[in-house]
Backbone bond lengths (Angstrom), bond angles and torsions (degrees), N, CA, C in turn:
res aa  C-N    CA-C-N  psi(-1)  N-CA   C-N-CA  omega(-1)  CA-C   N-CA-C  phi
1 X - - - 1.443 - - 1.532 108.74 -
2 X 1.315 116.12 132.97 1.465 120.66 175.38 1.513 109.89 -97.25
3 X 1.322 115.67 146.77 1.452 121.90 178.06 1.527 107.91 -140.11
4 X 1.329 114.99 160.90 1.470 122.11 179.16 1.521 108.38 -112.25
5 X 1.320 115.55 129.69 1.465 122.17 174.85 1.500 107.47 -111.66
6 X 1.324 117.21 131.56 1.464 121.44 174.33 1.516 108.42 -118.61
7 X 1.327 115.56 141.04 1.453 122.50 177.78 1.516 107.09 -130.34
8 X 1.331 117.18 125.41 1.465 121.80 -178.21 1.529 108.31 -138.37
9 X 1.320 116.02 134.59 1.457 120.31 176.38 1.515 111.13 166.80
10 X 1.300 115.12 -174.08 1.461 120.38 178.29 1.525 110.30 -64.64
11 X 1.321 116.30 140.30 1.454 121.15 -178.89 1.522 110.13 -71.19
12 X 1.340 114.56 135.79 1.469 121.03 175.84 1.514 108.96 -157.97
13 X 1.286 117.24 161.30 1.452 123.43 -179.36 1.525 110.15 -66.09
14 X 1.346 115.88 134.87 1.454 120.60 169.83 1.508 117.06 98.59
15 X 1.322 119.92 -1.49 1.460 120.37 -177.70 1.537 110.30 -62.43
16 X 1.324 116.49 -52.50 1.469 119.12 -178.22 1.534 109.89 -62.71
17 X 1.322 117.09 -41.32 1.455 120.64 -179.11 1.532 112.19 -61.41
18 X 1.319 116.89 -44.45 1.469 120.01 -177.64 1.521 111.76 -69.66
19 X 1.329 117.43 -41.26 1.459 119.65 179.41 1.532 109.54 -67.76
20 X 1.318 117.11 -42.43 1.473 120.77 179.05 1.528 111.19 -62.98
21 X 1.324 117.35 -41.99 1.461 120.49 178.76 1.524 110.71 -64.00
22 X 1.340 117.34 -41.15 1.458 121.57 176.42 1.518 110.46 -56.10
23 X 1.330 116.25 -47.46 1.464 121.00 -178.62 1.535 110.77 -66.53
24 X 1.322 117.87 -43.69 1.461 121.77 -179.78 1.521 111.27 -60.97
25 X 1.325 116.49 -40.67 1.474 121.19 178.87 1.522 112.32 -60.81
26 X 1.333 116.68 -24.59 1.465 121.97 -178.26 1.532 112.54 -106.49
27 X 1.337 115.38 11.50 1.471 121.56 178.71 1.527 112.15 58.57
28 X 1.336 116.16 38.19 1.463 122.83 177.55 1.522 107.19 -103.14
29 X 1.328 115.87 119.91 1.460 121.48 -175.71 1.530 111.75 -86.35
30 X 1.323 116.33 137.14 1.471 122.18 174.13 1.523 106.78 -86.63
31 X 1.327 116.31 116.01 1.470 122.10 179.58 1.527 111.73 -87.48
32 X 1.331 117.04 -35.41 1.469 121.17 -178.75 1.524 106.84 -155.55
33 X 1.324 116.18 150.02 1.470 120.47 -179.34 1.521 109.55 -147.40
34 X 1.323 115.13 142.13 1.459 121.45 175.46 1.525 106.59 -141.74
35 X 1.321 115.68 133.77 1.468 118.40 178.07 1.503 109.38 -145.39
36 X 1.318 114.86 152.38 1.450 120.73 177.19 1.523 108.51 -153.19
37 X 1.296 115.80 164.28 1.460 122.45 173.66 1.518 106.82 -121.72
38 X 1.334 115.46 121.99 1.455 122.17 -179.83 1.518 108.74 -117.51
39 X 1.307 117.23 111.16 1.474 122.60 178.26 1.530 111.11 50.30
40 X 1.321 116.77 43.73 1.463 120.67 178.32 1.511 114.82 85.46
41 X 1.322 117.11 -2.43 1.468 121.16 179.49 1.529 109.13 -101.03
42 X 1.324 115.25 125.73 1.448 122.46 179.51 1.523 109.18 -86.18
43 X 1.332 117.29 131.72 1.468 122.95 177.68 1.519 108.32 -133.90
44 X 1.320 117.01 124.25 1.461 121.32 179.32 1.521 110.04 -136.92
45 X 1.334 115.39 139.97 1.457 122.33 172.08 1.510 107.90 -125.74
46 X 1.301 116.09 136.70 1.458 121.60 178.75 1.515 108.91 -131.81
47 X 1.343 116.16 137.35 1.457 119.58 166.91 1.513 105.32 -99.74
48 X 1.318 115.84 125.59 1.454 121.15 -178.42 1.518 110.09 -121.65
49 X 1.319 115.38 155.28 1.465 121.12 177.62 1.525 108.39 -113.23
50 X 1.319 114.58 122.40 1.453 121.18 175.47 1.525 106.57 -101.56
51 X 1.317 116.98 129.51 1.460 121.32 -179.27 1.531 110.28 -56.69
52 X 1.326 116.16 145.41 1.454 121.31 -176.37 1.525 112.90 -54.55
53 X 1.331 115.68 -36.05 1.466 118.89 -178.15 1.527 112.08 -79.13
54 X 1.311 115.54 -7.74 1.459 120.21 -176.79 1.525 109.63 -81.90
55 X 1.302 115.69 105.63 1.454 119.89 176.10 1.517 108.33 -99.97
56 X 1.279 116.65 177.99 1.456 118.57 178.02 1.509 113.57 92.41
57 X 1.333 116.69 35.00 1.460 120.52 177.63 1.534 110.51 -54.79
58 X 1.312 116.46 -41.85 1.464 120.05 179.90 1.527 111.84 -63.12
59 X 1.316 116.43 -37.41 1.465 120.89 177.80 1.524 110.57 -64.15
60 X 1.330 116.36 -44.30 1.461 120.74 178.94 1.524 110.25 -63.49
61 X 1.347 116.52 -41.74 1.468 120.65 177.70 1.522 110.75 -58.42
62 X 1.316 116.13 -44.43 1.468 121.48 -179.40 1.528 111.01 -64.50
63 X 1.342 116.00 -44.20 1.463 119.78 179.26 1.537 111.53 -64.28
64 X 1.324 116.59 -40.01 1.474 120.06 177.40 1.527 110.96 -64.32
65 X 1.328 116.97 -40.84 1.467 120.28 178.65 1.525 110.17 -62.46
66 X 1.330 116.91 -39.75 1.475 121.19 177.88 1.525 110.21 -65.53
67 X 1.338 117.44 -43.52 1.455 121.41 176.77 1.530 109.77 -58.65
68 X 1.326 116.53 -43.87 1.458 121.07 178.60 1.522 112.02 -60.70
69 X 1.323 116.41 -43.39 1.465 119.83 177.83 1.522 111.11 -60.61
70 X 1.335 115.71 -41.14 1.468 119.94 179.44 1.532 111.69 -63.22
71 X 1.343 117.35 -31.17 1.471 122.08 -179.24 1.518 112.41 -96.91
72 X 1.331 117.35 -0.67 1.456 123.10 -178.10 1.530 112.47 62.19
73 X 1.348 115.14 40.64 1.460 122.77 173.09 1.528 107.96 -132.44
74 X 1.302 116.09 165.50 1.456 121.47 177.07 1.532 108.57 -100.91
75 X 1.343 116.38 124.67 1.462 120.77 178.59 1.527 107.36 -122.97
76 X 1.337 115.86 128.49 1.463 119.69 177.15 1.511 109.53 -130.73
77 X 1.337 115.55 156.20 1.456 121.68 178.87 1.513 107.45 -136.68
78 X 1.330 116.54 135.46 1.464 120.24 174.97 1.517 109.83 -145.64
79 X 1.290 115.98 152.62 1.446 122.37 178.44 1.523 108.46 -58.71
80 X 1.328 116.65 141.76 1.466 121.54 -177.21 1.532 112.17 -55.73
81 X 1.326 117.35 -39.61 1.470 121.16 -178.95 1.531 111.44 -65.45
82 X 1.327 116.84 -37.55 1.460 120.47 177.32 1.523 109.24 -66.55
83 X 1.326 117.06 -45.48 1.459 121.90 179.33 1.529 110.43 -58.89
84 X 1.333 116.30 -46.93 1.468 120.73 -179.61 1.534 112.01 -62.23
85 X 1.325 116.33 -41.80 1.458 120.53 179.22 1.521 111.36 -64.56
86 X 1.325 116.62 -37.14 1.477 120.14 -179.47 1.518 111.93 -69.80
87 X 1.332 117.65 -27.34 1.445 121.58 -174.57 1.515 114.13 -109.21
88 X 1.305 116.52 15.53 1.457 121.01 177.42 1.518 108.58 -77.83
89 X 1.305 116.39 138.76 1.465 121.60 -179.32 1.509 109.87 -88.03
């Protein structure tokens, strides 16, 4: 299953490292990543692959939100199909 992770907040050292380490610890592969800094605001989108046997999407969402709070950024995760449906023209 593919999912989209978004990270938005003030730019600071270690955001990519901490999010990547979180994913690696849970055996979640990063399929694609894009990040930029706009006027001091950090914006990152990642497409990640969660193994089919990996359940607990809600748990991962909660843990990512907690990680975001600890770093003072907003982190969200949603299923790729939901993301695509929301952004269809």
